[in-house]
MARDRENPA-982994 format. One record per residue (C-alpha): x, y, z; residue number from 0; residue in three letters. Coordinates in Angstrom, 3 decimals. Layout:
<recs>
{{X Y Z} NUM ala};
...
</recs>
This chain:
<recs>
{{106.474 114.376 78.675} 0 met};
{{105.827 110.766 77.762} 1 lys};
{{107.140 108.234 80.281} 2 thr};
{{109.625 105.750 78.857} 3 asn};
{{108.508 102.292 79.936} 4 tyr};
{{110.971 99.439 79.374} 5 thr};
{{109.257 96.496 81.066} 6 gly};
{{106.140 95.143 82.738} 7 tyr};
{{105.183 94.099 86.264} 8 leu};
{{102.587 91.349 86.659} 9 phe};
{{100.938 90.952 90.082} 10 val};
{{98.911 87.774 90.502} 11 his};
{{98.036 84.777 92.656} 12 phe};
{{98.751 81.147 91.708} 13 ile};
{{95.826 78.950 92.803} 14 gly};
{{93.925 77.369 95.656} 15 glu};
{{96.861 75.501 97.195} 16 gln};
{{98.574 76.503 100.452} 17 lys};
{{99.926 80.059 100.073} 18 asp};
{{98.572 80.139 96.515} 19 gly};
{{96.039 82.842 97.351} 20 glu};
{{98.602 85.508 98.198} 21 gln};
{{100.390 88.102 96.045} 22 ile};
{{103.163 87.130 93.619} 23 tyr};
{{105.214 89.330 91.266} 24 phe};
{{106.651 88.585 87.826} 25 ser};
{{108.640 90.748 85.404} 26 leu};
{{108.833 90.883 81.627} 27 ser};
{{110.750 92.848 79.022} 28 arg};
{{108.390 92.139 76.117} 29 asp};
{{105.043 91.442 77.832} 30 gly};
{{104.835 87.805 76.718} 31 ile};
{{107.882 86.182 78.370} 32 his};
{{107.766 86.361 82.163} 33 trp};
{{110.193 85.680 85.010} 34 asn};
{{108.944 85.029 88.550} 35 asp};
{{110.378 87.245 91.265} 36 leu};
{{111.429 85.948 94.694} 37 asn};
{{112.008 82.516 93.180} 38 asn};
{{108.268 82.124 92.661} 39 gly};
{{107.464 82.656 96.336} 40 gln};
{{104.983 85.002 98.026} 41 val};
{{105.782 88.739 97.849} 42 ile};
{{102.850 90.177 99.813} 43 leu};
{{100.714 88.286 102.288} 44 arg};
{{97.328 88.940 103.857} 45 ser};
{{96.660 87.600 107.323} 46 glu};
{{93.551 89.713 107.907} 47 ile};
{{89.937 89.042 106.935} 48 gly};
{{89.776 85.747 105.046} 49 glu};
{{93.604 85.439 105.276} 50 ala};
{{93.968 85.299 101.501} 51 gly};
{{94.393 87.744 98.620} 52 ala};
{{93.197 86.947 95.111} 53 arg};
{{92.805 88.872 91.847} 54 asp};
{{95.352 91.618 92.636} 55 pro};
{{95.489 94.780 90.537} 56 phe};
{{98.123 97.521 90.602} 57 ile};
{{97.727 101.185 89.647} 58 ile};
{{99.871 104.318 89.741} 59 arg};
{{98.543 107.403 91.447} 60 ser};
{{97.468 109.928 88.783} 61 pro};
{{98.545 112.786 91.067} 62 trp};
{{101.653 111.669 92.964} 63 glu};
{{104.930 110.574 91.466} 64 glu};
{{106.194 107.294 92.915} 65 asn};
{{102.892 106.334 94.516} 66 lys};
{{101.346 102.943 93.806} 67 tyr};
{{98.295 101.098 95.058} 68 tyr};
{{97.705 97.361 94.970} 69 leu};
{{94.152 96.139 95.582} 70 ile};
{{92.874 92.580 95.887} 71 ala};
{{89.947 90.315 96.757} 72 thr};
{{89.689 89.288 100.414} 73 asp};
{{89.205 85.554 99.833} 74 leu};
{{90.883 82.196 100.502} 75 arg};
{{89.135 79.203 98.969} 76 ile};
{{91.877 76.894 100.289} 77 glu};
{{90.447 77.503 103.774} 78 ala};
{{87.657 75.108 102.825} 79 gly};
{{84.473 77.166 103.029} 80 lys};
{{83.701 76.574 99.357} 81 gly};
{{82.488 78.670 96.453} 82 trp};
{{78.900 78.846 97.688} 83 gly};
{{79.894 80.633 100.874} 84 val};
{{82.396 82.766 98.949} 85 ala};
{{79.738 84.057 96.557} 86 gln};
{{76.696 84.407 98.797} 87 tyr};
{{78.103 85.244 102.236} 88 ser};
{{81.740 86.211 101.706} 89 gly};
{{83.736 89.322 102.572} 90 ser};
{{82.515 92.745 101.456} 91 arg};
{{86.014 94.178 101.875} 92 asp};
{{88.819 94.973 99.496} 93 ile};
{{92.458 94.683 100.524} 94 leu};
{{94.759 97.653 99.887} 95 val};
{{98.553 97.959 99.927} 96 trp};
{{100.478 101.191 99.266} 97 glu};
{{104.055 101.791 98.140} 98 ser};
{{106.343 104.624 97.082} 99 glu};
{{108.896 102.456 95.276} 100 asn};
{{107.251 99.098 94.353} 101 leu};
{{109.487 97.218 96.806} 102 val};
{{108.435 98.499 100.237} 103 asp};
{{104.724 98.038 100.846} 104 trp};
{{102.379 99.085 103.654} 105 val};
{{99.305 96.919 104.188} 106 gly};
{{97.083 95.215 103.729} 107 pro};
{{94.289 97.402 105.041} 108 val};
{{90.696 96.225 104.627} 109 ala};
{{87.999 98.621 103.448} 110 his};
{{84.338 97.665 103.235} 111 thr};
{{83.046 98.772 99.835} 112 val};
{{80.401 96.149 99.102} 113 gly};
{{76.780 97.267 99.416} 114 val};
{{74.538 95.881 102.151} 115 glu};
{{73.328 92.429 101.148} 116 gly};
{{76.208 91.752 98.757} 117 ala};
{{77.555 88.223 99.001} 118 gly};
{{81.062 89.093 97.821} 119 cys};
{{83.395 91.763 96.480} 120 val};
{{85.490 90.158 93.769} 121 trp};
{{88.342 91.250 91.505} 122 ala};
{{88.568 94.979 92.265} 123 pro};
{{90.210 97.044 89.538} 124 glu};
{{90.671 100.753 88.949} 125 ala};
{{91.244 103.377 86.273} 126 ile};
{{91.695 107.143 86.349} 127 tyr};
{{88.419 108.875 85.519} 128 asp};
{{89.428 112.156 83.866} 129 glu};
{{85.921 113.592 83.944} 130 ala};
{{85.754 113.188 87.737} 131 glu};
{{89.468 113.731 88.441} 132 asp};
{{89.232 110.623 90.606} 133 ala};
{{89.995 106.930 90.404} 134 ile};
{{87.049 104.767 89.396} 135 leu};
{{87.249 101.464 91.283} 136 met};
{{84.980 98.604 90.225} 137 phe};
{{84.305 95.019 91.306} 138 trp};
{{81.762 92.195 91.117} 139 ala};
{{79.138 91.512 93.791} 140 ser};
{{76.505 88.788 94.049} 141 met};
{{73.294 90.406 95.261} 142 ile};
{{69.547 89.965 95.119} 143 lys};
{{67.828 93.257 94.362} 144 leu};
{{64.102 94.010 94.332} 145 pro};
{{62.608 92.275 91.309} 146 gly};
{{65.301 89.569 91.162} 147 asp};
{{64.123 85.968 91.270} 148 ala};
{{67.616 84.936 92.361} 149 glu};
{{70.799 86.773 93.367} 150 pro};
{{72.935 87.911 90.437} 151 lys};
{{76.535 88.973 89.903} 152 gln};
{{76.755 92.625 88.896} 153 arg};
{{79.657 95.042 88.502} 154 ile};
{{79.588 97.848 91.077} 155 tyr};
{{81.829 100.923 91.194} 156 ala};
{{82.757 103.943 93.278} 157 cys};
{{85.290 106.775 93.167} 158 his};
{{88.320 107.374 95.362} 159 thr};
{{91.426 109.530 95.447} 160 lys};
{{93.418 107.660 98.065} 161 asp};
{{91.944 104.147 98.476} 162 phe};
{{91.008 105.133 102.008} 163 lys};
{{87.747 106.974 101.460} 164 thr};
{{85.213 105.975 98.826} 165 phe};
{{82.043 107.421 97.368} 166 thr};
{{78.733 105.581 97.548} 167 glu};
{{78.865 102.495 95.296} 168 pro};
{{76.623 102.248 92.247} 169 phe};
{{75.832 99.620 89.599} 170 ile};
{{78.423 100.003 86.840} 171 phe};
{{77.336 97.048 84.675} 172 met};
{{74.334 94.764 84.666} 173 glu};
{{73.296 92.211 82.067} 174 arg};
{{70.809 89.391 81.850} 175 ala};
{{73.666 87.002 82.680} 176 cys};
{{76.010 87.041 85.668} 177 his};
{{79.059 89.273 85.045} 178 val};
{{82.391 89.353 86.919} 179 ile};
{{86.069 90.155 86.263} 180 asp};
{{85.936 93.493 84.467} 181 ser};
{{88.993 95.419 83.250} 182 thr};
{{89.286 98.702 81.329} 183 ile};
{{91.909 100.330 79.111} 184 ile};
{{91.867 103.871 77.728} 185 lys};
{{92.793 104.461 74.094} 186 lys};
{{92.740 107.961 72.632} 187 asp};
{{89.426 109.453 73.718} 188 asp};
{{87.563 106.290 74.726} 189 gly};
{{87.494 103.275 77.009} 190 tyr};
{{87.431 99.573 76.128} 191 tyr};
{{86.021 97.287 78.807} 192 arg};
{{86.558 93.499 78.930} 193 tyr};
{{84.316 91.438 81.205} 194 thr};
{{83.613 87.788 81.933} 195 lys};
{{80.168 86.446 81.096} 196 asp};
{{79.913 84.231 84.177} 197 glu};
{{77.032 82.278 82.650} 198 thr};
{{78.741 81.353 79.347} 199 asn};
{{82.308 81.502 80.755} 200 lys};
{{83.757 83.723 78.036} 201 asn};
{{84.835 87.363 77.633} 202 ile};
{{82.906 90.174 75.944} 203 phe};
{{83.891 93.754 75.067} 204 ile};
{{82.115 97.071 75.264} 205 asp};
{{83.276 100.614 74.531} 206 tyr};
{{82.406 104.154 75.587} 207 ala};
{{83.689 107.707 75.181} 208 lys};
{{83.234 108.232 78.925} 209 thr};
{{83.121 106.021 82.020} 210 leu};
{{79.437 106.706 82.582} 211 lys};
{{77.448 103.518 83.130} 212 thr};
{{74.975 104.214 80.345} 213 glu};
{{77.635 105.180 77.784} 214 ala};
{{78.915 101.686 76.943} 215 phe};
{{77.901 99.707 73.862} 216 ser};
{{79.061 96.257 72.821} 217 glu};
{{81.980 95.601 70.484} 218 val};
{{81.482 92.322 68.644} 219 lys};
{{84.360 89.859 68.925} 220 ser};
{{84.186 86.473 67.285} 221 val};
{{87.603 85.660 68.753} 222 thr};
{{86.437 86.074 72.327} 223 leu};
{{82.923 84.702 71.803} 224 ala};
{{84.459 81.401 70.712} 225 asp};
{{87.085 81.250 73.476} 226 leu};
{{85.359 79.431 76.321} 227 met};
{{86.425 78.528 79.865} 228 gly};
{{88.372 81.735 80.505} 229 val};
{{88.207 84.563 83.050} 230 glu};
{{90.345 87.294 84.641} 231 gly};
{{90.921 89.356 81.471} 232 pro};
{{93.720 91.925 81.604} 233 glu};
{{94.776 94.192 78.742} 234 ile};
{{97.812 96.402 78.276} 235 phe};
{{99.578 98.212 75.463} 236 lys};
{{103.006 97.038 74.368} 237 phe};
{{105.590 99.652 75.275} 238 asn};
{{107.307 99.769 71.890} 239 asp};
{{104.456 99.641 69.359} 240 arg};
{{100.801 100.297 68.586} 241 glu};
{{99.689 96.828 69.587} 242 glu};
{{97.832 95.521 72.618} 243 trp};
{{97.994 92.286 74.586} 244 cys};
{{94.903 90.749 76.171} 245 leu};
{{95.578 87.917 78.597} 246 ile};
{{92.866 85.534 79.796} 247 val};
{{93.051 83.004 82.619} 248 asp};
{{92.226 79.483 81.349} 249 arg};
{{90.668 78.448 84.651} 250 phe};
{{88.665 75.578 83.129} 251 ala};
{{91.795 73.709 82.011} 252 thr};
{{94.112 74.923 84.834} 253 his};
{{96.638 76.165 82.265} 254 lys};
{{96.977 79.739 83.514} 255 gly};
{{97.115 82.769 81.287} 256 tyr};
{{96.886 82.839 77.496} 257 leu};
{{97.984 85.958 75.548} 258 pro};
{{96.092 87.365 72.563} 259 leu};
{{97.292 90.344 70.516} 260 val};
{{95.656 92.972 68.319} 261 thr};
{{96.614 96.170 66.516} 262 asp};
{{93.016 97.422 66.472} 263 asp};
{{91.003 97.372 69.686} 264 leu};
{{87.866 98.536 67.878} 265 ser};
{{87.876 95.446 65.632} 266 ser};
{{87.425 92.887 68.398} 267 gly};
{{89.799 90.669 66.409} 268 ile};
{{92.708 89.080 68.289} 269 phe};
{{95.415 86.617 67.295} 270 arg};
{{95.777 83.856 69.887} 271 ile};
{{99.459 83.155 70.452} 272 leu};
{{100.820 79.654 69.990} 273 asp};
{{102.432 78.030 73.023} 274 asp};
{{105.907 78.460 71.477} 275 ala};
{{105.435 82.230 71.251} 276 glu};
{{105.089 82.991 74.963} 277 phe};
{{106.317 81.895 78.386} 278 asp};
{{104.318 82.829 81.479} 279 met};
{{107.077 81.670 83.856} 280 gly};
{{107.474 78.673 86.158} 281 lys};
{{104.301 79.179 88.209} 282 thr};
{{100.812 78.863 86.781} 283 val};
{{99.567 82.422 87.083} 284 lys};
{{95.992 83.173 88.071} 285 arg};
{{93.940 86.371 87.855} 286 his};
{{96.133 89.439 88.296} 287 gly};
{{97.091 92.785 86.757} 288 gly};
{{99.856 94.065 84.466} 289 val};
{{101.474 97.512 84.734} 290 met};
{{104.155 98.971 82.416} 291 pro};
{{107.225 100.085 84.383} 292 ile};
{{110.316 102.224 83.874} 293 thr};
{{113.888 100.965 83.803} 294 glu};
{{114.518 102.327 87.304} 295 ala};
{{111.446 100.479 88.593} 296 glu};
{{112.498 97.303 86.789} 297 tyr};
{{115.993 97.409 88.310} 298 gln};
{{114.636 98.152 91.799} 299 ala};
{{112.410 95.080 91.643} 300 leu};
{{115.291 92.912 90.404} 301 ile};
{{117.569 94.214 93.170} 302 lys};
{{114.955 93.454 95.844} 303 lys};
{{113.678 90.063 94.697} 304 trp};
{{116.113 88.731 92.099} 305 gly};
</recs>
């Protein structure tokens, strides 16, 4: 039976200021107008590892009803170590929270998933891999491999069923340029993947029938090729129609997220919304994840955090 989703939950951080690199929640009815929960204050906090949590992503368990996982980057730039340290000698952990109702959370717990020699583990995301009957989790790591002149950002991945134990990580995406911030959505019998070209600072798309590394091929997108200074792509389907929303974090101009919409993922063509068409809420939202939610889930979040 198809689940009836009536809203959206957006988990995110808000920037490099004090308490900005923690977890914040926002709700929306239509996916383009957002209201901050908890009066725009922190919902979940990490005091372990680097004492910060960036790039959160939320996923439902494919096997258990009312089971949710929230994963995030173990990083706090506001602490003052700088981006060099963060990339080349940062944490190899991910942060994991668990919940059975979206309002009571256990965590964070740190799990080391980065390979030996990796300088960072950034922006972990996850999707159910039907072929493996497991969750594919993927992230970016800066690493110098044999044959590299310099370290390079690559997308690594592994499988898990509980976000406690993980298979051996493998290279999920590698290009001539640095790549970070990957996100995937399933449509029909295939997968669309959106990733940041860290060299050119824009987003590109590839597509595959399976989640095998070698299966993906590029989908041309003039819209995204011309949209520079963005990162943290997230894509979700609107609950009430055959249309999708891609949001990209305008980090270069400090403006937060910008929504783009399409009715054909295979085309690579998106319409960029005008400022008057959307409202991302009072806080400037940085890299996060969007999950469709039911009415009961929506009301529970409202009751807890207003």
